[in-house]
Each structure stands twice: as C-alpha cells, then as structure tokens.
KOLVOPA-784486 format. One record per residue: residue number from 1; residue in one letter; x negated, y, z of N, C-alpha, C in turn. Coordinates in pm, 1 decimal, always signed. Layout:
# residues N
NUGU   seq   type        n.x        n.y        n.z       ca.x       ca.y       ca.z        c.x        c.y        c.z
NUGU   NUM      A          X          Y          Z          X          Y          Z          X          Y          Z
...
***
This chain:
# residues 187
NUGU   seq   type        n.x        n.y        n.z       ca.x       ca.y       ca.z        c.x        c.y        c.z
NUGU     1      M    -2765.1    -2153.8    -3066.7    -2688.9    -2076.8    -2971.7    -2729.9    -2109.2    -2828.5
NUGU     2      S    -2770.9    -2233.9    -2804.5    -2812.5    -2268.9    -2669.7    -2938.6    -2194.8    -2628.1
NUGU     3      L    -3023.5    -2155.9    -2723.8    -3141.2    -2076.0    -2692.2    -3100.8    -1937.6    -2642.7
NUGU     4      L    -2996.8    -1882.7    -2704.4    -2948.0    -1749.9    -2667.3    -2910.7    -1744.4    -2519.4
NUGU     5      L    -2847.3    -1848.0    -2471.0    -2799.5    -1847.7    -2333.2    -2884.9    -1930.6    -2239.5
NUGU     6      G    -2980.2    -2002.2    -2295.8    -3060.8    -2088.1    -2210.9    -2984.9    -2211.0    -2166.0
NUGU     7      L    -2878.7    -2245.3    -2237.0    -2797.3    -2361.1    -2202.9    -2802.1    -2459.0    -2318.6
NUGU     8      S    -2773.1    -2581.9    -2292.3    -2772.6    -2679.7    -2400.9    -2636.8    -2744.8    -2410.2
NUGU     9      G    -2611.1    -2804.6    -2524.6    -2489.2    -2881.1    -2544.9    -2367.4    -2792.7    -2561.5
NUGU    10      G    -2251.2    -2853.7    -2545.3    -2122.5    -2787.6    -2565.3    -2098.9    -2672.4    -2469.5
NUGU    11      D    -2151.8    -2683.7    -2346.6    -2132.8    -2575.3    -2250.6    -2195.3    -2446.3    -2299.5
NUGU    12      G    -2312.2    -2456.0    -2363.6    -2379.2    -2337.4    -2415.7    -2300.5    -2272.5    -2527.5
NUGU    13      V    -2241.7    -2351.3    -2613.9    -2161.7    -2299.1    -2725.1    -2037.6    -2229.3    -2670.2
NUGU    14      A    -1971.5    -2292.8    -2575.0    -1851.2    -2232.6    -2516.3    -1885.0    -2102.9    -2443.8
NUGU    15      A    -1995.5    -2102.3    -2370.4    -2036.7    -1981.6    -2298.7    -2070.2    -1870.0    -2395.6
NUGU    16      A    -2138.1    -1903.0    -2505.4    -2172.2    -1801.9    -2606.4    -2046.1    -1746.5    -2670.0
NUGU    17      A    -1950.8    -1832.8    -2698.4    -1824.6    -1787.3    -2758.3    -1753.3    -1691.1    -2663.2
NUGU    18      R    -1751.1    -1724.8    -2534.2    -1686.5    -1634.9    -2437.2    -1760.6    -1502.6    -2429.7
NUGU    19      L    -1893.7    -1506.9    -2431.1    -1974.7    -1386.7    -2423.6    -1951.1    -1296.4    -2544.4
NUGU    20      L    -1941.8    -1355.2    -2662.0    -1919.3    -1277.2    -2783.5    -1780.7    -1214.4    -2784.9
NUGU    21      H    -1685.6    -1275.9    -2718.3    -1548.6    -1223.6    -2715.2    -1523.1    -1132.6    -2595.5
NUGU    22      L    -1621.4    -1114.6    -2510.7    -1605.0    -1035.6    -2389.5    -1555.8     -893.5    -2415.5
NUGU    23      P    -1613.1     -818.9    -2511.2    -1561.2     -683.5    -2536.1    -1414.2     -683.8    -2577.0
NUGU    24      V    -1374.1     -781.2    -2654.6    -1233.2     -791.6    -2697.0    -1146.2     -821.8    -2576.0
NUGU    25      L    -1190.0     -915.5    -2493.0    -1113.6     -950.0    -2373.9    -1102.5     -831.7    -2278.2
NUGU    26      M    -1210.4     -756.3    -2264.4    -1206.4     -638.9    -2176.8    -1110.2     -533.8    -2230.4
NUGU    27      A    -1107.5     -513.3    -2360.0    -1014.5     -416.8    -2420.3     -870.5     -461.7    -2401.1
NUGU    28      V     -845.4     -590.3    -2417.9     -710.6     -644.3    -2396.6     -670.7     -625.6    -2250.5
NUGU    29      Q     -762.9     -651.8    -2158.5     -734.2     -635.3    -2016.5     -703.4     -489.7    -1982.5
NUGU    30      R     -780.8     -395.9    -2037.1     -754.1     -252.7    -2013.2     -615.7     -214.5    -2065.2
NUGU    31      Q     -581.0     -264.3    -2183.7     -450.3     -233.7    -2241.3     -338.7     -292.9    -2155.0
NUGU    32      L     -358.1     -415.1    -2107.4     -259.1     -477.9    -2020.7     -243.9     -399.4    -1890.5
NUGU    33      T     -355.2     -357.6    -1831.9     -351.3     -279.2    -1708.6     -278.8     -146.7    -1730.5
NUGU    34      D     -308.2      -77.4    -1839.6     -240.7      +49.6    -1869.1      -91.2      +28.0    -1890.8
NUGU    35      S      -54.7      -76.4    -1963.2      +87.5     -106.1    -1987.5     +158.2     -141.2    -1857.3
NUGU    36      F      +91.7     -219.5    -1773.3     +151.0     -256.2    -1644.5     +170.2     -133.2    -1557.0
NUGU    37      R      +71.1      -44.0    -1556.0      +82.2      +81.0    -1479.5     +204.2     +160.4    -1527.3
NUGU    38      Q     +222.5     +170.2    -1657.5     +338.4     +241.8    -1712.1     +469.6     +172.7    -1672.7
NUGU    39      A     +470.4      +41.2    -1675.2     +591.3      -32.7    -1634.4     +624.0       -4.8    -1488.2
NUGU    40      M     +522.9       -5.9    -1401.0     +546.4      +15.5    -1257.6     +586.6     +159.4    -1227.1
NUGU    41      R     +550.2     +253.3    -1313.5     +595.4     +392.5    -1295.6     +746.1     +403.0    -1314.7
NUGU    42      R     +805.6     +303.4    -1374.5     +949.5     +301.6    -1398.7    +1027.1     +229.1    -1289.0
NUGU    43      V     +956.7     +181.7    -1188.4    +1019.7     +114.3    -1075.3    +1025.9     +213.5     -958.9
NUGU    44      A    +1146.0     +252.0     -920.6    +1161.3     +344.5     -808.2    +1126.4     +272.5     -678.3
NUGU    45      S    +1052.1     +340.8     -592.4    +1011.2     +283.6     -464.3    +1037.2     +384.3     -353.9
NUGU    46      T    +1070.7     +333.4     -235.7    +1079.9     +423.4     -121.8     +938.3     +464.8      -82.7
NUGU    47      V     +928.1     +582.1      -25.6     +799.0     +635.5      +16.3     +788.4     +615.1     +167.6
NUGU    48      N     +674.7     +562.8     +209.8     +652.4     +528.3     +349.9     +519.6     +585.6     +397.3
NUGU    49      V     +510.1     +607.4     +526.6     +381.0     +634.0     +588.6     +352.6     +515.0     +678.9
NUGU    50      I     +242.3     +447.7     +650.2     +198.1     +337.0     +733.7     +110.1     +398.1     +841.8
NUGU    51      S     +141.5     +369.8     +966.8      +66.9     +430.2    +1077.3       +8.1     +323.0    +1169.0
NUGU    52      I     -109.2     +354.3    +1221.0     -175.7     +268.2    +1319.1     -242.9     +357.6    +1422.6
NUGU    53      C     -285.0     +297.8    +1530.6     -361.6     +370.3    +1631.0     -486.5     +288.3    +1661.2
NUGU    54      V     -603.1     +351.2    +1648.8     -730.3     +282.7    +1669.1     -815.1     +365.6    +1764.9
NUGU    55      D     -855.1     +304.1    +1874.2     -938.9     +371.7    +1973.5     -880.6     +506.8    +2014.8
NUGU    56      G     -750.1     +510.1    +2037.2     -684.0     +632.8    +2080.6     -663.8     +735.7    +1972.2
NUGU    57      R     -688.6     +698.2    +1847.8     -680.4     +791.6    +1735.9     -573.4     +745.0    +1636.8
NUGU    58      P     -473.5     +831.0    +1606.4     -371.8     +792.1    +1508.7     -426.0     +803.3    +1366.4
NUGU    59      L     -390.6     +706.8    +1283.7     -429.3     +705.8    +1142.8     -307.3     +668.4    +1060.4
NUGU    60      G     -305.2     +715.7     +934.4     -192.1     +681.9     +849.2     -221.5     +705.4     +703.1
NUGU    61      I     -134.3     +650.3     +620.4     -148.9     +660.5     +476.0      -10.4     +651.1     +410.9
NUGU    62      T       +8.5     +724.7     +302.5     +131.4     +712.5     +224.8     +124.4     +585.5     +141.8
NUGU    63      A     +235.2     +511.0     +137.3     +238.2     +386.3      +61.4     +377.9     +360.4       +6.6
NUGU    64      T     +382.4     +303.3     -111.4     +510.3     +259.0     -167.8     +518.9     +106.7     -174.9
NUGU    65      A     +406.8      +38.0     -156.0     +404.1     -108.3     -165.3     +438.0     -169.6      -30.2
NUGU    66      V     +566.7     -168.0       +1.7     +620.2     -222.9     +125.4     +738.7     -309.9      +86.5
NUGU    67      S     +749.8     -426.4     +148.5     +859.4     -515.6     +112.7     +900.5     -602.3     +230.6
NUGU    68      T    +1028.3     -634.6     +235.3    +1079.4     -730.5     +331.1    +1029.6     -868.6     +291.1
NUGU    69      I     +987.8     -946.8     +388.1     +952.8    -1086.1     +361.2    +1069.6    -1175.8     +397.2
NUGU    70      S    +1121.7    -1156.8     +518.8    +1224.3    -1246.0     +568.7    +1308.2    -1174.1     +673.9
NUGU    71      M    +1431.7    -1219.6     +690.6    +1516.2    -1172.0     +800.0    +1504.9    -1265.2     +920.2
NUGU    72      D    +1454.4    -1385.3     +897.9    +1440.8    -1482.2    +1005.3    +1306.9    -1551.9     +994.4
NUGU    73      P    +1201.7    -1504.5    +1058.2    +1200.6    -1390.2    +1149.7    +1191.0    -1258.8    +1071.4
NUGU    74      P    +1242.2    -1149.7    +1129.3    +1229.8    -1020.1    +1062.3    +1082.2     -987.7    +1039.1
NUGU    75      S    +1046.3     -963.3     +913.4     +905.4     -942.5     +879.5     +892.1     -857.6     +754.6
NUGU    76      L     +778.9     -787.7     +747.5     +747.1     -700.2     +635.2     +606.5     -729.1     +586.1
NUGU    77      L     +581.4     -686.2     +464.0     +444.5     -681.9     +415.7     +417.4     -542.3     +364.4
NUGU    78      V     +294.6     -498.8     +380.7     +248.8     -371.8     +324.8     +119.1     -400.1     +250.1
NUGU    79      C     +101.3     -332.4     +139.3      -19.6     -347.7      +59.1      -99.0     -218.3      +65.9
NUGU    80      I     -226.2     -230.4     +101.6     -314.1     -114.7     +117.2     -436.6     -134.6      +28.6
NUGU    81      N     -469.7      -31.2      -46.6     -588.4      -35.7     -131.0     -711.5      -49.3      -42.6
NUGU    82      R     -802.3     -136.8      -82.1     -922.3     -159.5       -1.5    -1014.9      -38.0       -0.1
NUGU    83      A     -995.1      +56.3      -91.7    -1074.3     +179.5      -91.7    -1010.9     +287.7       -3.9
NUGU    84      A     -892.4     +261.8      +49.0     -821.9     +360.9     +131.0     -894.1     +383.6     +263.2
NUGU    85      S     -880.6     +503.7     +314.3     -950.8     +542.3     +437.1     -910.3     +458.6     +558.1
NUGU    86      V     -789.8     +404.8     +561.8     -743.8     +329.5     +679.1     -760.0     +178.1     +664.2
NUGU    87      H     -805.6     +133.3     +549.4     -806.5      -10.9     +524.2     -883.9      -89.8     +629.5
NUGU    88      A    -1007.6      -51.9     +658.0    -1089.8     -127.7     +753.5    -1025.0     -130.3     +891.9
NUGU    89      Q     -967.5      -17.7     +934.1     -902.7      -11.9    +1064.9     -773.8      -94.8    +1066.8
NUGU    90      M     -705.5     -100.5     +953.9     -582.5     -179.6     +944.1     -613.0     -328.1     +966.1
NUGU    91      E     -729.3     -370.9     +920.1     -767.4     -511.3     +938.6     -783.1     -547.4    +1085.8
NUGU    92      D     -818.4     -449.4    +1167.7     -840.6     -473.1    +1310.8     -721.8     -435.4    +1398.6
NUGU    93      A     -623.9     -365.4    +1343.0     -510.5     -318.5    +1423.0     -419.4     -434.5    +1461.8
NUGU    94      S     -371.9     -434.1    +1585.8     -278.9     -538.1    +1630.2     -137.0     -508.3    +1583.6
NUGU    95      H     -105.2     -380.6    +1563.5      +28.7     -338.0    +1522.4      +18.4     -230.8    +1415.2
NUGU    96      F     +121.7     -218.9    +1335.1     +131.8     -108.7    +1240.1     +276.3      -62.4    +1234.1
NUGU    97      G     +293.7      +63.3    +1195.6     +426.6     +120.0    +1180.0     +455.5     +146.5    +1033.6
NUGU    98      V     +579.1     +122.9     +995.1     +626.5     +159.0     +861.5     +731.6     +266.0     +882.8
NUGU    99      N     +698.8     +389.0     +844.5     +788.1     +503.1     +858.9     +845.7     +534.4     +721.8
NUGU   100      V     +971.1     +494.6     +699.6    +1037.7     +517.0     +571.6    +1081.4     +663.1     +568.9
NUGU   101      L    +1030.8     +737.9     +471.7    +1054.9     +881.8     +471.2    +1193.9     +918.1     +420.8
NUGU   102      H    +1250.4    +1018.8     +484.2    +1378.1    +1078.8     +444.1    +1349.9    +1179.0     +332.3
NUGU   103      R    +1447.4    +1209.4     +253.9    +1431.2    +1301.9     +140.2    +1370.9    +1435.6     +182.3
NUGU   104      D    +1398.6    +1479.4     +304.0    +1346.7    +1609.1     +349.0    +1202.3    +1599.9     +401.4
NUGU   105      Q    +1134.8    +1485.8     +382.2     +999.2    +1468.3     +434.2     +894.0    +1452.3     +324.1
NUGU   106      E     +920.1    +1509.2     +208.6     +823.8    +1503.0      +98.2     +689.8    +1564.2     +136.0
NUGU   107      E     +691.7    +1670.9     +211.2     +568.3    +1736.6     +255.7     +479.7    +1640.0     +335.6
NUGU   108      I     +542.1    +1554.2     +415.1     +467.1    +1455.7     +493.3     +403.4    +1353.1     +400.1
NUGU   109      A     +476.6    +1310.0     +298.6     +421.4    +1215.1     +200.4     +297.6    +1273.5     +134.3
NUGU   110      Q     +305.6    +1398.6      +94.7     +193.0    +1463.5      +28.3      +75.1    +1479.4     +123.9
NUGU   111      M     +102.8    +1513.3     +248.6       -2.8    +1532.6     +347.5      -79.4    +1402.2     +371.8
NUGU   112      F       -7.9    +1291.1     +382.5      -73.7    +1163.5     +409.7     -140.5    +1104.9     +285.9
NUGU   113      A     -108.0    +1156.8     +169.9     -173.4    +1112.5      +46.5     -300.2    +1193.3      +18.4
NUGU   114      D     -316.2    +1305.9      +86.5     -427.6    +1397.6      +62.6     -530.8    +1384.9     +175.1
NUGU   115      R     -647.0    +1328.4     +144.1     -751.3    +1310.1     +246.7     -796.2    +1442.5     +307.2
NUGU   116      G     -780.7    +1551.2     +234.7     -822.0    +1681.6     +283.5     -734.0    +1734.4     +396.1
NUGU   117      Q     -615.6    +1675.9     +414.8     -524.7    +1722.0     +520.1     -523.8    +1628.2     +640.6
NUGU   118      H     -627.5    +1549.8     +654.1     -634.9    +1450.0     +760.2     -607.0    +1508.9     +898.4
NUGU   119      A     -663.2    +1622.5     +929.2     -649.7    +1682.0    +1062.7     -507.0    +1726.8    +1093.3
NUGU   120      L     -426.2    +1753.5     +991.9     -289.6    +1802.7    +1012.4     -185.9    +1691.5    +1025.8
NUGU   121      R     -221.1    +1571.4     +989.7     -123.6    +1463.9     +973.0      -35.2    +1438.9    +1094.9
NUGU   122      F      -90.5    +1431.6    +1211.9      -12.4    +1397.5    +1331.1       +6.6    +1517.5    +1423.6
NUGU   123      A      -11.5    +1639.2    +1369.4       -4.9    +1760.4    +1451.0     +132.5    +1782.2    +1513.9
NUGU   124      S     +239.3    +1749.1    +1442.3     +373.1    +1767.1    +1499.3     +471.8    +1671.8    +1431.6
NUGU   125      G     +580.1    +1643.4    +1504.0     +686.9    +1560.2    +1448.7     +669.4    +1410.6    +1470.0
NUGU   126      W     +575.4    +1372.2    +1555.4     +547.4    +1231.1    +1577.4     +560.0    +1194.6    +1723.8
NUGU   127      E     +612.4    +1076.7    +1752.8     +601.0    +1016.7    +1884.8     +470.9     +938.3    +1879.9
NUGU   128      N     +375.7     +978.7    +1964.2     +243.3     +920.4    +1953.1     +180.7     +904.7    +2090.2
NUGU   129      D     +187.4     +783.5    +2143.1     +121.1     +755.1    +2270.3      -10.7     +680.9    +2248.3
NUGU   130      C      -38.7     +645.9    +2124.6     -156.6     +569.7    +2083.3     -170.2     +436.4    +2155.9
NUGU   131      V      -60.2     +389.7    +2212.7      -49.6     +251.2    +2256.7      +21.0     +176.0    +2144.5
NUGU   132      N     +125.4     +239.2    +2092.5     +199.3     +187.5    +1977.4     +161.8     +270.4    +1854.8
NUGU   133      P     +188.3     +218.0    +1735.1     +164.6     +300.8    +1616.9     +252.5     +425.8    +1622.4
NUGU   134      P     +203.1     +539.0    +1576.8     +285.1     +660.1    +1577.0     +415.8     +639.7    +1499.6
NUGU   135      R     +523.8     +699.5    +1554.4     +655.5     +691.3    +1491.2     +698.4     +831.4    +1451.0
NUGU   136      L     +734.3     +846.8    +1323.7     +777.5     +976.4    +1271.4     +919.5    +1006.7    +1317.3
NUGU   137      I     +935.0    +1117.7    +1386.8    +1067.2    +1160.9    +1431.1    +1145.8    +1205.3    +1308.7
NUGU   138      G    +1268.1    +1157.6    +1297.2    +1353.2    +1194.9    +1184.3    +1329.2    +1112.1    +1059.2
NUGU   139      A    +1247.1    +1008.6    +1068.6    +1224.8     +921.4     +952.5    +1355.2     +852.5     +915.3
NUGU   140      Q    +1367.8     +814.2     +790.2    +1483.3     +737.5     +745.4    +1494.1     +610.4     +830.2
NUGU   141      A    +1380.3     +548.0     +851.8    +1370.5     +432.8     +940.7    +1225.6     +425.1     +987.7
NUGU   142      A    +1206.6     +373.9    +1108.0    +1072.2     +351.3    +1160.7    +1069.5     +208.9    +1214.9
NUGU   143      V     +977.8     +129.6    +1161.1     +968.8      -12.0    +1196.4     +829.4      -39.1    +1252.7
NUGU   144      R     +825.6      -92.4    +1374.4     +696.5     -130.2    +1433.3     +678.9     -280.3    +1415.7
NUGU   145      C     +561.7     -318.0    +1366.4     +531.6     -458.7    +1340.1     +404.8     -501.8    +1411.6
NUGU   146      R     +403.2     -626.6    +1453.0     +280.8     -688.9    +1503.0     +214.1     -755.1    +1383.4
NUGU   147      R      +90.9     -712.4    +1353.4      +19.4     -767.1    +1237.3      -20.5     -910.3    +1268.6
NUGU   148      I      +23.2    -1003.3    +1183.0       -5.8    -1144.1    +1208.8      -94.7    -1208.3    +1103.3
NUGU   149      D     -109.2    -1143.0     +988.4     -189.3    -1205.0     +883.2     -226.7    -1099.4     +780.0
NUGU   150      S     -327.8    -1130.4     +700.9     -364.6    -1044.8     +588.2     -431.3    -1129.9     +481.4
NUGU   151      H     -419.5    -1083.8     +359.6     -477.2    -1153.8     +244.8     -532.5    -1050.5     +148.3
NUGU   152      A     -654.3    -1070.1     +102.8     -712.0     -983.4       +0.0     -665.9    -1033.7     -135.9
NUGU   153      F     -628.2     -939.4     -223.0     -592.4     -974.8     -359.4     -623.1     -855.6     -449.3
NUGU   154      G     -708.5     -876.0     -546.4     -744.1     -767.7     -637.2     -799.7     -649.4     -561.0
NUGU   155      T     -746.7     -532.0     -588.6     -794.7     -409.2     -525.6     -731.2     -382.6     -389.6
NUGU   156      H     -635.1     -464.6     -348.7     -557.8     -438.8     -228.1     -567.8     -552.8     -127.2
NUGU   157      S     -521.4     -524.1       -7.5     -498.0     -627.3      +93.6     -350.4     -624.2     +128.2
NUGU   158      I     -296.5     -741.2     +152.3     -156.4     -757.2     +190.9     -156.2     -783.5     +340.9
NUGU   159      F      -88.8     -697.1     +416.1      -79.0     -711.9     +561.1      +62.7     -754.0     +595.0
NUGU   160      I      +74.3     -859.8     +672.5     +204.7     -914.9     +709.1     +229.1     -885.7     +856.0
NUGU   161      G     +351.0     -837.7     +885.8     +384.9     -805.0    +1023.1     +520.0     -857.6    +1064.5
NUGU   162      L     +528.9     -902.0    +1188.4     +656.6     -940.5    +1248.1     +717.4     -816.7    +1312.1
NUGU   163      V     +842.0     -789.7    +1282.3     +910.6     -670.8    +1332.5     +935.1     -685.2    +1482.5
NUGU   164      E     +897.1     -579.6    +1556.4     +918.8     -577.6    +1701.4    +1013.6     -467.7    +1745.8
NUGU   165      D    +1028.4     -362.8    +1664.6    +1114.3     -251.4    +1703.3    +1157.9     -176.6    +1578.0
NUGU   166      V    +1281.8     -127.6    +1578.9    +1335.7      -53.5    +1464.2    +1417.0      +64.9    +1515.0
NUGU   167      V    +1395.9     +181.4    +1454.2    +1476.0     +300.6    +1479.0    +1522.2     +349.4    +1342.4
NUGU   168      V    +1653.2     +378.1    +1327.0    +1705.0     +425.7    +1198.3    +1776.3     +559.1    +1214.7
NUGU   169      R    +1773.3     +637.0    +1111.1    +1843.7     +765.1    +1103.2    +1982.6     +735.9    +1047.3
NUGU   170      D    +2084.2     +807.3    +1095.7    +2221.3     +778.3    +1054.9    +2246.7     +803.5     +907.1
NUGU   171      D    +2204.9     +919.6     +855.9    +2231.5     +947.4     +714.2    +2129.2     +872.7     +627.6
NUGU   172      V    +2176.2     +818.9     +516.8    +2091.2     +738.8     +428.9    +2058.0     +822.0     +305.1
NUGU   173      H    +1934.5     +873.2     +304.4    +1888.8     +956.6     +193.5    +1736.2     +944.9     +184.1
NUGU   174      P    +1686.9     +827.8     +141.4    +1541.6     +806.1     +141.3    +1470.1     +884.4      +32.2
NUGU   175      L    +1344.2     +914.2      +59.1    +1256.3     +973.8      -40.1    +1209.4     +862.4     -133.3
NUGU   176      L    +1220.0     +885.4     -263.1    +1179.0     +787.1     -362.5    +1062.5     +840.1     -444.3
NUGU   177      Y     +989.8     +748.0     -505.2     +880.5     +783.1     -594.8     +905.6     +710.9     -726.4
NUGU   178      L     +911.3     +788.3     -835.0     +939.8     +732.0     -967.0     +868.4     +815.2    -1072.4
NUGU   179      N     +793.6     +749.1    -1157.4     +723.5     +813.0    -1268.9     +636.8     +930.6    -1223.5
NUGU   180      G     +568.6     +911.8    -1110.6     +476.2    +1013.0    -1062.5     +541.6    +1130.8     -991.4
NUGU   181      R     +670.4    +1118.0     -958.5     +742.4    +1229.4     -893.2     +819.0    +1179.9     -772.8
NUGU   182      Y     +835.5    +1268.1     -674.8     +922.2    +1240.4     -561.2    +1064.3    +1276.5     -600.5
NUGU   183      L    +1159.2    +1188.9     -565.5    +1299.1    +1208.1     -599.1    +1385.3    +1157.7     -484.4
NUGU   184      S    +1516.2    +1171.6     -502.6    +1609.0    +1106.6     -412.7    +1722.6    +1048.6     -496.9
NUGU   185      V    +1804.3     +967.9     -436.3    +1915.6     +906.3     -507.9    +2003.7    +1015.5     -568.5
NUGU   186      G    +2039.8     +997.7     -693.2    +2127.0    +1093.8     -760.1    +2052.0    +1200.4     -838.8
NUGU   187      E    +1919.2    +1202.4     -834.4    +1843.4    +1302.8     -909.6    +1799.9    +1247.3    -1043.3
***
C-alpha cells in the first residue's frame, strides 16, 4: 500500500485507507449538507438589505444571516457569501447598513437578490448621501454599523459591526423568509 501512495509505514496505510473511503465520505458530506439546507429552510428569518457605499456608489444585497451579538456594546454580525457581488467591497467598507424589511417591501428584497436589477436598486426610496450607508425609507428598522472585524468561514465571511445609529418604524410587521418563500407573521 505504501507503493500506491509513495509513503512508507503506518502513515501510508492510514492515508490509503482515507483515500479509499473518500467517495463514501463525500457522499455522506453531500447528504449532510442537503439535510442541513432542509433544516435551515424551516427556520424563519427576517429579510434584510445590507447596504454600503464605495467610492460614491451605493451597493447592497439581500441577506437573512444577520444576528445581534451584544447589547453592551450594541453590535451586529452579518454573513455574506464570498461569491456575492458586494463581498470584496464589504471587506473594505468602514460602515454598513442593515435595513430590516417591512412586509410591504418584498419587491425590494427580490430586487436586491437579482443581479439583473442592479441599476434599479437605489433609484428611489433611499436616503443616500454616500457618506453613510444608504438607509431604506420605511424599513422596519435601519441600523448603521461601523465595521470593526471580519472572519472568513466556509463559503461566507462574517462581518461584525458596532451600532452607531438606529431608526425604527412604529408598526412591527417584518418581512420573513421561510421554506423558500416570503411571509409575514400570521401567514
């Protein structure tokens, strides 16, 4: 077996055993990934638009992977796929906005999820001075954060921000995403 791998001793045998089991391990991993994806489809999440401004240009993406880290200091994390169009710019941005969408803003969620609608994204309904991240008017909540850290993990990067400003809408009716569909509480 050591000839097969060009290794000698116990290390070669162990490496050969791992190599022979690789297709089985890959199949198990695919099954685990598919099962995990199905499990996460059962977790309702608020729908957000993460916004940044780079070189005077507003950018944004729809995201559900947003979470509170702490109340002291007030802080959030957002997870962005490294293949996403805004990922590289997010790494360089000093600030980012988390715009929690209201139930009546499903169209905005779809627009920011569709790369083909890039030119329409900030056409109307935004406070956008490109000094601060764009803020969606009428959002359920809009939180501006100073990006203080990031960590790569798997296919995503985790961006951590300290909250600097918050605007909230009086009525509480967030847009949710569950099992591949947009919903709201009570549906």
